[in-house]
NULO-658913 format. One line per 10 residues: number of its first residue (from 1); their letters; for each residue x, y, z of N, C-alpha, C. Coordinates in steps of 0.2 Angstrom, whole numbers. Example, Ala and Ser with C-alpha at 12.3 -4.5 7.8 and 13.67 -1.06 7.14 Angstrom:
<atoms>
1> AS> 66/-28/39/62/-22/39/66/-16/39 | 64/-11/35/68/-5/36/64/0/39
</atoms>
This chain:
<atoms>
1> MSPKYKDYYS> -79/113/59/-73/114/64/-67/112/60 | -62/117/60/-56/116/57/-52/110/60 | -48/106/56/-44/101/59/-38/103/63 | -36/99/67/-31/101/72/-24/99/69 | -19/103/70/-12/103/68/-9/96/70 | -6/92/66/-3/86/68/5/87/68 | 8/85/73/16/86/73/18/79/71 | 20/78/65/22/71/62/29/69/65 | 33/74/67/39/72/70/39/69/76 | 34/72/80/33/69/87/30/62/86
11> VLGISKTATQ> 25/61/81/22/55/80/27/49/79 | 33/51/75/38/46/74/43/46/79 | 43/51/84/48/52/89/55/54/86 | 55/58/81/61/61/78/62/68/79 | 68/71/77/68/78/77/67/81/70 | 66/87/69/65/90/63/71/90/58 | 77/89/61/83/88/57/84/81/55 | 80/76/56/81/69/55/82/68/48 | 87/64/46/88/62/39/82/57/37 | 82/56/30/78/51/27/79/44/30
21> SEVKSAFRKL> 85/43/31/86/36/34/84/35/41 | 84/41/45/81/41/52/74/41/52 | 71/44/47/63/44/46/61/36/45 | 65/33/40/63/26/38/64/22/44 | 69/23/48/71/18/54/66/19/59 | 64/25/60/59/26/66/52/24/64 | 50/24/57/44/22/55/44/14/55 | 49/11/53/49/4/53/49/1/60 | 52/4/65/52/2/72/45/2/75 | 41/8/73/34/9/76/29/4/72
31> ALKYHPDKNK> 31/4/65/26/0/61/26/-8/63 | 32/-10/65/33/-17/68/29/-18/74 | 29/-13/78/26/-13/85/18/-13/84 | 16/-9/80/9/-8/80/5/-11/74 | 9/-15/70/6/-18/64/0/-22/66 | -6/-21/62/-12/-25/63/-11/-32/64 | -7/-35/60/-6/-42/60/-3/-45/67 | 0/-40/71/2/-42/78/-3/-40/83 | -8/-36/81/-12/-33/86/-19/-34/84 | -21/-40/83/-28/-42/80/-33/-39/85
41> GNKTAESKFK> -38/-36/82/-43/-33/86/-42/-27/91 | -36/-25/91/-34/-19/95/-35/-13/92 | -40/-9/93/-42/-3/90/-37/2/91 | -34/2/97/-29/8/99/-23/7/94 | -20/1/94/-15/-1/89/-16/1/82 | -22/-1/80/-24/1/73/-24/8/72 | -27/12/77/-27/19/76/-19/22/76 | -15/19/80/-8/21/80/-5/20/74 | -6/14/71/-3/12/65/-5/17/59 | -11/19/59/-13/24/54/-10/30/55
51> EINEANNVLS> -9/32/61/-6/39/63/2/39/60 | 5/33/62/12/33/60/13/32/53 | 9/29/49/9/28/42/8/35/39 | 3/39/42/2/45/39/8/50/40 | 11/50/45/17/54/47/23/52/42 | 24/45/41/29/43/37/27/45/29 | 21/45/27/19/46/21/21/54/19 | 21/58/24/23/65/23/30/66/23 | 33/63/29/40/65/30/45/61/26 | 43/55/23/47/52/18/47/54/11
61> DTQKRKMYDQ> 43/59/10/42/62/3/45/69/3 | 50/70/-1/54/76/0/49/82/-1 | 45/82/-6/41/87/-8/35/89/-2 | 32/83/0/27/84/5/31/87/12 | 36/84/13/40/86/19/41/94/19 | 44/96/13/46/103/12/39/107/13 | 34/105/10/28/109/11/25/109/18 | 26/103/21/23/103/28/28/107/33 | 34/107/32/39/111/36/38/119/35 | 35/121/29/34/128/27/27/131/29
71> LGSNWQDGQN> 23/127/33/17/129/35/16/135/39 | 22/136/43/22/143/47/20/142/54 | 21/148/57/20/148/65/12/147/66 | 8/149/62/1/149/63/-2/142/63 | 2/137/61/0/130/61/4/126/67 | 8/130/71/12/126/76/8/126/82 | 11/122/87/8/121/94/1/120/94 | -1/115/90/-8/113/90/-14/118/89 | -12/124/86/-17/128/84/-21/126/78 | -27/128/78/-32/127/73/-30/131/66
81> FNPSGGRSRG> -31/128/61/-30/132/55/-36/132/50 | -36/136/45/-41/137/40/-39/135/33 | -40/129/31/-37/127/25/-40/131/19 | -45/135/20/-48/138/14/-45/145/13 | -41/147/18/-38/154/18/-31/154/19 | -28/160/18/-21/161/20/-16/157/15 | -10/155/18/-5/152/14/-7/145/12 | -12/142/16/-14/135/14/-17/134/7 | -20/139/5/-23/139/-1/-18/138/-7 | -13/142/-6/-7/142/-11/-4/135/-11
91> YRRQQYQGGF> -3/132/-5/0/126/-5/-4/120/-8 | -11/121/-7/-15/116/-11/-15/116/-18 | -14/122/-21/-13/123/-28/-7/120/-30 | -2/121/-26/5/118/-28/4/110/-28 | 0/107/-24/-1/100/-24/-5/98/-30 | -10/101/-32/-14/99/-37/-10/99/-44 | -6/105/-45/-2/106/-51/3/101/-52 | 7/100/-46/13/96/-47/12/89/-46 | 8/87/-42/7/79/-41/12/76/-36 | 10/73/-31/15/70/-27/15/63/-28
101> SNQNFGQADG> 21/60/-26/22/52/-26/16/49/-22 | 14/43/-25/9/39/-21/12/34/-16 | 18/36/-14/22/31/-9/18/30/-3 | 17/23/-1/13/21/4/6/22/4 | 3/24/-2/-4/25/-2/-8/19/-2 | -4/13/-2/-8/7/-2/-11/6/5 | -9/10/10/-11/10/17/-15/17/19 | -17/21/14/-19/27/15/-26/28/17 | -30/23/17/-37/24/19/-37/26/26 | -41/31/28/-42/33/35/-37/39/37
111> FSDFFKSIFG> -34/42/32/-29/48/33/-34/53/37 | -30/57/41/-34/62/45/-36/68/41 | -41/72/44/-43/78/40/-38/83/39 | -33/83/44/-27/88/43/-23/86/37 | -22/80/36/-18/78/30/-22/79/24 | -29/78/24/-33/79/18/-33/87/16 | -33/91/21/-34/98/20/-28/101/17 | -22/98/18/-16/100/15/-15/97/8 | -16/91/8/-14/88/1/-20/86/-3 | -26/87/-1/-32/86/-5/-33/79/-7
121> FDDFNQGGQS> -38/78/-12/-40/71/-14/-39/70/-21 | -36/75/-25/-36/74/-32/-31/69/-35 | -32/67/-41/-28/62/-44/-20/63/-43 | -16/58/-43/-9/58/-42/-6/56/-49 | -5/60/-54/-3/58/-60/4/55/-60 | 4/49/-63/11/46/-64/15/48/-70 | 11/50/-75/14/52/-81/18/47/-85 | 18/47/-91/22/43/-95/20/35/-95 | 15/34/-92/13/27/-91/9/25/-97 | 9/18/-99/6/16/-105/-2/16/-103
131> QGFSSHYSPQ> -6/16/-108/-13/15/-108/-16/21/-104 | -12/26/-103/-15/33/-101/-18/32/-94 | -16/28/-89/-19/28/-83/-15/32/-78 | -19/34/-73/-15/38/-67/-18/35/-61 | -13/34/-56/-15/32/-49/-18/37/-45 | -23/36/-41/-26/41/-37/-28/39/-31 | -29/43/-26/-31/41/-19/-38/45/-17 | -43/42/-15/-49/45/-13/-51/42/-7 | -52/45/-1/-54/41/5/-61/39/5 | -65/42/0/-72/40/0/-73/34/-5
141> GFGQNRMQSN> -68/32/-8/-68/27/-13/-70/30/-20 | -73/26/-24/-75/29/-31/-81/34/-30 | -87/32/-28/-92/36/-27/-93/42/-32 | -96/47/-29/-98/53/-33/-92/57/-35 | -87/57/-31/-81/61/-33/-77/58/-38 | -77/51/-39/-73/48/-44/-77/47/-51 | -83/45/-50/-87/43/-56/-89/49/-60 | -87/51/-65/-88/57/-69/-94/57/-73 | -96/51/-76/-102/51/-80/-104/44/-80 | -110/42/-83/-113/36/-83/-109/31/-88
151> LDMEAELDLS> -104/34/-91/-100/30/-95/-94/27/-91 | -92/29/-85/-87/27/-81/-89/20/-78 | -84/16/-77/-85/10/-74/-80/9/-68 | -81/4/-64/-76/2/-59/-75/-5/-58 | -69/-7/-56/-68/-14/-55/-62/-15/-50 | -61/-21/-48/-56/-23/-43/-51/-28/-46 | -45/-27/-45/-40/-31/-48/-36/-35/-42 | -36/-41/-41/-33/-45/-36/-25/-46/-39 | -21/-45/-34/-14/-46/-36/-10/-49/-30 | -5/-53/-32/-1/-56/-26/6/-52/-26
161> LEDLISGGQK> 9/-54/-20/16/-50/-19/20/-52/-25 | 20/-58/-28/24/-60/-34/22/-56/-40 | 16/-54/-40/14/-49/-46/17/-43/-46 | 18/-40/-39/21/-34/-38/29/-34/-40 | 32/-40/-39/39/-41/-40/40/-42/-48 | 36/-46/-51/37/-47/-58/35/-42/-63 | 30/-38/-60/27/-33/-65/23/-36/-71 | 24/-33/-76/21/-36/-82/13/-34/-83 | 9/-38/-86/2/-37/-87/-2/-42/-84 | -8/-40/-82/-13/-45/-79/-19/-44/-83
171> VLTFNYKNPC> -23/-49/-85/-29/-49/-88/-35/-48/-83 | -38/-43/-84/-44/-41/-79/-50/-43/-83 | -54/-47/-80/-61/-49/-83/-66/-47/-78 | -71/-43/-80/-77/-41/-75/-83/-40/-79 | -89/-41/-75/-95/-39/-78/-98/-32/-77 | -101/-30/-81/-104/-23/-80/-111/-22/-83 | -115/-18/-81/-122/-17/-83/-121/-12/-89 | -125/-14/-94/-125/-10/-101/-133/-8/-102 | -134/-2/-105/-141/-1/-107/-143/-6/-112 | -149/-9/-111/-152/-14/-116/-152/-11/-123
181> SVCAGQGQTR> -150/-15/-128/-150/-13/-135/-156/-14/-138 | -160/-18/-135/-167/-20/-138/-172/-14/-137 | -172/-12/-130/-177/-7/-128/-174/0/-127 | -167/1/-129/-164/7/-128/-164/9/-121 | -164/4/-116/-163/6/-109/-170/8/-106 | -175/7/-110/-182/10/-107/-185/4/-103 | -184/-2/-104/-187/-7/-101/-193/-10/-104 | -195/-6/-109/-202/-8/-112/-201/-7/-120 | -205/-11/-123/-205/-11/-131/-213/-9/-132 | -214/-9/-139/-221/-8/-141/-226/-13/-138
191> NGICPTCRGS> -223/-19/-137/-227/-25/-135/-227/-26/-128 | -224/-21/-124/-224/-22/-117/-217/-23/-114 | -217/-26/-108/-210/-27/-105/-205/-30/-110 | -199/-27/-110/-194/-30/-114/-192/-37/-112 | -192/-42/-117/-191/-49/-115/-183/-50/-114 | -179/-45/-116/-172/-46/-116/-169/-44/-109 | -171/-38/-107/-169/-36/-100/-174/-37/-95 | -180/-39/-97/-186/-41/-92/-188/-34/-88 | -187/-29/-92/-190/-23/-89/-185/-18/-85 | -179/-21/-84/-174/-17/-80/-170/-12/-84
201> GETIAEKRIK> -171/-12/-91/-167/-8/-95/-160/-9/-96 | -157/-14/-93/-150/-16/-93/-149/-23/-94 | -143/-24/-97/-141/-31/-98/-134/-32/-95 | -132/-38/-94/-125/-39/-91/-120/-40/-97 | -114/-37/-97/-109/-38/-102/-103/-39/-99 | -98/-43/-102/-92/-44/-100/-86/-40/-103 | -81/-38/-99/-76/-34/-102/-69/-38/-100 | -65/-38/-105/-58/-41/-103/-53/-35/-106 | -48/-34/-101/-43/-29/-103/-37/-31/-100 | -31/-29/-103/-25/-30/-101/-22/-24/-97
211> VKIPKGIRNN> -20/-25/-90/-18/-20/-86/-11/-20/-84 | -7/-15/-86/0/-15/-84/1/-14/-77 | 5/-18/-73/6/-17/-66/11/-12/-65 | 10/-6/-63/15/0/-62/20/-1/-56 | 26/1/-56/30/1/-50/27/5/-45 | 28/2/-39/26/6/-33/18/5/-31 | 15/1/-35/7/0/-34/7/-4/-27 | 2/-2/-23/1/-5/-17/-6/-7/-15 | -8/-10/-10/-14/-12/-8/-19/-6/-7 | -25/-6/-10/-30/-1/-10/-28/5/-14
221> SKMRLRGQGK> -23/5/-18/-21/10/-23/-26/10/-29 | -27/15/-32/-32/15/-37/-29/18/-44 | -31/15/-49/-29/17/-56/-35/19/-60 | -33/23/-64/-38/26/-69/-36/24/-76 | -40/21/-80/-38/19/-87/-43/23/-91 | -40/28/-94/-44/33/-98/-46/30/-104 | -53/31/-106/-56/29/-112/-57/21/-112 | -57/18/-106/-58/11/-106/-65/9/-102 | -69/14/-102/-76/13/-99/-81/12/-104 | -87/13/-103/-92/12/-108/-91/17/-114
231> QEAGGRSGDL> -94/15/-120/-94/19/-126/-101/21/-128 | -102/27/-130/-108/29/-133/-108/28/-140 | -114/28/-143/-114/27/-150/-110/32/-154 | -110/38/-152/-106/43/-155/-99/43/-154 | -96/38/-150/-89/37/-150/-86/39/-143 | -90/43/-139/-87/46/-133/-86/40/-128 | -81/39/-124/-79/34/-120/-78/37/-113 | -80/33/-108/-79/34/-101/-72/31/-99 | -71/32/-92/-65/29/-90/-66/23/-85 | -61/19/-84/-61/13/-80/-57/15/-74
241> YIKIHLRDNP> -60/14/-68/-57/15/-61/-56/8/-58 | -50/6/-57/-48/0/-54/-45/1/-47 | -48/-3/-42/-45/-3/-36/-41/-9/-35 | -35/-9/-32/-30/-14/-31/-31/-18/-25 | -32/-24/-25/-33/-28/-19/-27/-33/-19 | -23/-32/-14/-17/-36/-13/-18/-42/-8 | -18/-48/-11/-19/-54/-7/-14/-56/-2 | -16/-58/4/-12/-60/9/-7/-65/7 | -1/-65/10/4/-70/9/6/-73/16 | 5/-79/16/7/-82/23/14/-82/25
251> DFAVIGDDLE> 19/-80/21/26/-80/22/29/-73/23 | 25/-68/20/28/-62/21/23/-57/23 | 25/-52/27/21/-46/29/24/-40/25 | 19/-36/23/21/-30/20/21/-24/25 | 27/-20/25/27/-14/29/30/-9/25 | 26/-4/22/28/1/17/31/-3/11 | 37/-1/9/41/-4/4/44/-11/6 | 45/-12/12/49/-18/14/44/-24/16 | 48/-30/16/44/-36/18/47/-39/24 | 44/-43/28/46/-46/34/44/-53/34
261> TNIRVMPWDA> 49/-57/36/47/-65/36/51/-68/42 | 49/-74/44/52/-77/50/56/-83/47 | 62/-84/50/66/-90/49/68/-93/55 | 68/-100/55/70/-104/61/77/-106/60 | 81/-106/65/88/-108/65/89/-113/71 | 94/-117/70/96/-122/76/100/-118/81 | 99/-120/87/103/-116/93/110/-116/92 | 113/-121/89/120/-121/88/122/-116/83 | 118/-116/78/119/-111/72/119/-104/75 | 114/-103/79/113/-96/82/118/-94/87
271> ALGADISVPT> 121/-99/90/127/-98/95/133/-97/92 | 135/-101/86/141/-101/83/141/-97/77 | 136/-95/74/135/-92/67/135/-97/62 | 132/-95/56/132/-100/51/130/-97/44 | 131/-100/39/128/-98/32/121/-101/32 | 116/-97/31/109/-100/31/105/-97/25 | 100/-101/23/96/-99/17/89/-95/20 | 88/-89/16/82/-85/18/77/-85/12 | 71/-86/13/66/-86/7/65/-79/5 | 65/-78/-1/62/-71/-4/57/-73/-9
281> LNGYVKIKLP> 54/-68/-12/49/-68/-17/52/-71/-24 | 59/-71/-24/62/-73/-30/66/-80/-29 | 65/-83/-23/68/-89/-21/73/-88/-15 | 77/-93/-14/81/-92/-8/88/-89/-9 | 90/-85/-4/97/-82/-4/101/-84/2 | 107/-85/1/112/-86/6/114/-80/10 | 114/-80/17/117/-75/20/121/-77/26 | 124/-73/30/128/-75/36/124/-73/42 | 123/-79/46/120/-78/52/125/-76/57 | 125/-70/60/131/-69/65/130/-73/71
291> ANSHTGKMLR> 136/-74/74/136/-78/81/132/-74/86 | 130/-78/91/126/-75/97/120/-72/94 | 116/-75/90/110/-72/87/104/-74/92 | 100/-70/94/95/-72/99/88/-72/95 | 83/-75/98/77/-75/95/74/-68/95 | 71/-66/89/69/-59/88/74/-54/84 | 80/-57/84/85/-53/80/83/-52/73 | 83/-46/70/81/-45/63/87/-44/58 | 87/-48/53/93/-48/48/90/-44/42 | 94/-40/39/92/-36/34/95/-38/27
301> IRSKGLPKKD> 91/-40/22/93/-42/16/91/-36/11 | 96/-32/8/94/-26/4/91/-28/-2 | 87/-24/-4/84/-24/-11/80/-30/-13 | 77/-34/-7/73/-40/-8/66/-38/-6 | 64/-32/-6/57/-30/-4/53/-28/-10 | 48/-24/-10/44/-22/-15/47/-17/-20 | 46/-17/-26/48/-12/-31/45/-5/-29 | 49/0/-30/47/7/-29/45/11/-36 | 42/16/-36/41/20/-42/47/22/-45 | 52/24/-41/59/26/-44/63/21/-47
311> GAKGDLYARI> 61/14/-47/65/9/-49/69/5/-44 | 70/8/-38/73/5/-32/68/0/-29 | 71/-4/-24/67/-9/-21/68/-8/-13 | 63/-10/-10/63/-10/-2/67/-16/0 | 68/-17/6/72/-22/9/68/-28/12 | 71/-33/13/68/-39/17/71/-40/23 | 67/-40/29/69/-41/35/67/-48/38 | 72/-52/40/71/-59/42/72/-59/50 | 66/-61/53/66/-62/60/68/-69/63 | 73/-69/67/76/-75/69/71/-79/75
321> TIDIPSALNQ> 70/-85/74/67/-89/79/71/-95/81 | 73/-96/87/77/-102/88/73/-108/89 | 75/-113/85/71/-120/85/75/-125/88 | 72/-131/89/76/-137/90/74/-143/86 | 78/-148/85/76/-153/80/70/-157/83 | 66/-159/79/60/-163/81/62/-170/85 | 68/-172/83/70/-178/86/78/-178/87 | 81/-180/92/88/-180/93/90/-187/93 | 96/-188/90/99/-194/91/103/-195/97 | 106/-200/99/110/-201/105/116/-197/106
331> EQTKLLKQLR> 119/-196/101/125/-191/101/123/-184/102 | 118/-182/99/116/-175/100/113/-174/107 | 110/-179/110/107/-179/116/113/-179/121 | 118/-183/120/123/-183/125/127/-176/125 | 128/-173/119/132/-167/119/128/-161/122 | 121/-161/121/117/-156/124/117/-157/132 | 117/-163/134/117/-164/142/124/-161/144 | 129/-163/141/136/-160/143/136/-153/143 | 133/-150/138/133/-142/138/128/-140/144 | 123/-143/145/119/-141/151/122/-141/157
341> DIK> 126/-146/158/130/-147/165/136/-143/166 | 138/-140/160/144/-135/161/142/-130/166 | 146/-128/171/145/-123/175/148/-117/173
</atoms>
């Protein structure tokens, strides 16, 4: 059965003439509302979050949005379409040849059949990167679609938010199975069961490799390091497929390219305004807290989010929480009582 057309503009609650800024604003508002961290165990919210993330993935990317907008009247009004025929075939060839940005693909697992039918599953080449890797997305994981030969290997790389900010290289160490050199992978020798591999035909080997952290890499993104897999005696090498696992950070939540944190302020600072310090992944920064700031107010600190593939950075959003001192002295207590009694 053909997948159903998805109106990404309706998903985000915006018009088709919305600017990129309006797309980002709508996505952020909905992502904050339905983020899994705020809706533990709520399957409806989880489904909604995936839906708005998919819509943002398309509409925030200029090439994808143009392609989506040109699908034509046969794809409108919820009608079914056939991805193997008509204009859609040409669109898929355009996708495979040109390659789209991997923006937000850190949250891409679970994209709809509609999305997959338009944009496919193939590698998303980054080009110009060292070590010859390319980042790609596959909803089935590595599996048969990814592993091209028995020389290919797969591994998982743990990264922190700080790693994404600082970039550089990480050393990846992992174990993998190798054909036993004593029995040539047969599990037996002339004298019976191979004593080295104990009949399995395989031995465990360790591999260490330096991995460059590319800009824009996100949780669950996948990288391909060409020629870094197993090697045959004749010199042919397989590839290494690495899945990125982003460790949770107790102080910051990731929403697309942006970060969100909570800060506590005293009631008098919230009422009168003040200079306050806000934590970032690079240390604290000073900002102006406007007067009459209420709990839940979001303060935007530009370019303190995650790095993007184009070299820019997302933003940091600090949510205000009004706090009170753990202990009040006599003068503070007296002043607060006077404030309370003012009619």
